[in-house]
C-alpha positions in Angstrom: -122.0 -62.1 -53.4 -123.9 -65.1 -52.6 -126.6 -66.7 -54.4 -126.4 -66.6 -58.8 -127.5 -63.1 -59.6 -129.9 -62.6 -62.5 -129.6 -59.4 -64.4 -132.0 -58.0 -67.3 -130.8 -55.1 -69.6 -132.6 -53.5 -71.1 -133.4 -53.0 -74.7 -131.6 -50.3 -76.3 -134.3 -48.0 -78.0 -137.4 -46.8 -75.6 -140.4 -49.0 -75.5 -143.9 -48.1 -74.4 -144.4 -49.6 -70.8 -141.0 -49.8 -70.2 -141.3 -48.6 -66.7 -144.1 -50.7 -65.9 -142.2 -54.2 -67.3 -139.6 -53.5 -64.9 -140.8 -53.1 -62.3 -142.8 -56.2 -62.8 -139.5 -58.3 -63.3 -137.8 -56.5 -60.6 -140.7 -57.8 -58.3 -140.2 -61.1 -60.1 -137.0 -62.3 -59.4 -134.4 -60.3 -61.4 -132.1 -58.9 -58.8 -130.8 -55.9 -61.3 -132.1 -53.9 -64.4 -129.3 -52.1 -66.3 -130.3 -49.6 -68.4 -128.3 -49.9 -71.6 -130.0 -47.0 -73.9 -127.0 -45.9 -76.3 -129.5 -43.5 -78.0 -131.4 -42.3 -75.3 -131.2 -38.6 -74.4 -130.8 -37.6 -70.7 -134.7 -37.0 -70.8 -135.4 -40.0 -71.6 -133.9 -42.0 -69.1 -134.8 -39.4 -66.5 -138.5 -40.1 -67.3 -138.2 -43.7 -67.3 -136.8 -43.6 -64.0 -139.2 -41.4 -62.3 -141.6 -44.0 -63.5 -140.0 -46.5 -61.4 -141.2 -47.2 -58.3 -138.2 -45.4 -55.3 -137.7 -48.9 -53.5 -136.2 -50.3 -56.6 -134.3 -48.0 -58.1 -131.2 -49.5 -55.7 -131.6 -52.2 -58.3 -131.0 -49.9 -61.7 -127.4 -49.6 -63.1 -126.8 -47.0 -65.7 -124.8 -47.3 -68.5 -124.9 -44.1 -69.7 -125.9 -40.3 -68.3 -123.9 -41.5 -65.1 -124.8 -37.9 -63.5 -128.5 -39.5 -62.5 -126.9 -41.8 -60.4 -126.9 -39.8 -57.0 -129.8 -37.8 -58.5 -132.2 -40.7 -58.0 -130.1 -43.2 -55.5 -129.1 -45.9 -58.4 -127.8 -49.0 -57.5 -124.5 -48.0 -59.5 -122.7 -48.2 -62.9 -121.4 -50.1 -65.7 -119.0 -48.9 -67.9 -118.2 -50.3 -71.0 -116.1 -49.0 -74.5 -118.9 -46.4 -74.8 -118.9 -44.7 -71.3 -115.5 -46.1 -70.3 -115.2 -44.1 -66.7 -117.0 -44.4 -63.9 -118.0 -40.8 -62.2 -115.9 -40.8 -58.5 -119.6 -41.1 -57.1 -120.2 -44.1 -57.9 -120.5 -47.1 -55.1 -121.0 -50.1 -57.1 -119.4 -50.7 -60.3 -119.3 -53.2 -62.7 -117.8 -53.1 -66.0 -118.1 -55.4 -70.1 -115.2 -57.6 -71.2 -114.9 -59.2 -74.3 -111.9 -61.4 -73.5 -110.3 -63.6 -70.9 -107.5 -61.7 -71.0 -110.1 -58.5 -69.5 -110.9 -60.5 -66.5 -107.6 -60.2 -64.8 -108.3 -57.1 -62.5 -112.4 -58.1 -62.4 -112.1 -58.0 -58.4 -112.0 -54.4 -58.3 -115.6 -54.2 -59.7 -119.0 -55.7 -57.9 -118.6 -58.1 -61.3 -118.1 -57.9 -65.0 -120.2 -59.3 -67.7 -118.4 -61.7 -69.9 -119.9 -61.8 -73.4 -120.9 -63.5 -75.8 -121.0 -66.8 -73.8 -123.5 -68.4 -76.3 -124.8 -66.9 -80.0 -126.9 -63.8 -79.4 -130.4 -64.2 -79.1 -131.0 -59.9 -79.8 -128.3 -59.5 -82.2 -128.2 -61.9 -85.6 -125.1 -63.7 -86.2 -123.2 -62.1 -82.8 -121.6 -65.6 -82.3 -120.6 -67.3 -79.3 -117.1 -66.3 -78.2 -115.4 -68.9 -76.4 -115.6 -72.8 -75.4 -116.9 -73.2 -72.0 -114.3 -75.5 -71.0 -112.0 -73.4 -71.4 -113.4 -70.4 -69.4 -114.1 -72.7 -66.3 -110.7 -72.7 -65.0 -110.3 -68.8 -65.5 -113.4 -67.8 -63.4 -113.6 -70.0 -60.7 -114.4 -67.1 -57.9 -114.3 -64.7 -59.6 -117.6 -62.3 -60.1 -118.2 -62.8 -63.6 -121.6 -62.7 -64.8 -122.4 -64.4 -68.2 -123.5 -62.4 -71.4 -124.7 -63.2 -74.8 -127.7 -66.2 -75.4 -128.3 -66.7 -72.1 -131.8 -67.8 -71.1 -132.7 -69.6 -67.7 -133.0 -73.0 -69.1 -128.8 -72.4 -69.3 -128.5 -71.4 -65.5 -127.1 -74.9 -64.9 -124.7 -75.2 -67.4 -123.7 -71.5 -66.4 -123.4 -72.6 -62.6 -121.2 -75.7 -63.6 -118.9 -73.1 -65.1 -118.4 -71.0 -63.0 -120.3 -67.7 -63.5 -121.6 -66.2 -60.4 -124.7 -64.9 -62.6 -126.6 -64.2 -66.2 -127.6 -61.1 -67.4 -129.9 -61.4 -69.8 -132.0 -59.2 -72.6 -133.4 -60.8 -76.0 -135.1 -63.3 -73.9 -136.5 -61.1 -71.4 -138.4 -58.4 -73.4 -139.9 -60.6 -76.2 -142.1 -62.2 -73.6 -142.0 -61.0 -69.7 -144.7 -63.7 -68.1 -143.3 -66.6 -70.2 -139.7 -65.2 -69.0 -140.8 -65.2 -65.6 -142.1 -68.3 -65.2 -139.2 -69.9 -66.8 -137.0 -68.3 -63.9 -138.9 -70.1 -61.3 -138.6 -73.4 -62.5 -134.8 -72.9 -62.4 -134.6 -71.3 -59.6 
């Protein structure tokens, strides 16, 4: 991994115009979009992916319905407590972590997300669980992506702390054009 990775995570529910919005942010500077829709059917996810241009599908990662990975030639899977086992065909696997202890084996993944780093934007009452100074020495040179309350204005703090990137949800979808403008101001 070279530069600071920028990842967007979809809203949990299906939203109108979502494929076009995903296409817009991928062309606008986001590296990967994680499709995280815990309540969505296989058909819902399939329809969403089918509406995203083929050229961009390698930059999509699934949080569920892993059987679609090869059918659509996607970028990988993200394992978590809801879907803890990656399919044997997955070439790129990322994982959710919620404690520093969980980072012990993070090298075997393409990257891991650590959350919540800041108070959440999208989940009210979801408070930061970490002290950035405490994290600093534990994630240097690791492939850890900050998640939770992250927006482009915090990128410099995250880079100084040693994070390899940022994953965002709330700040992305509220106002996509404003988000992309702030993304370009920061990097």
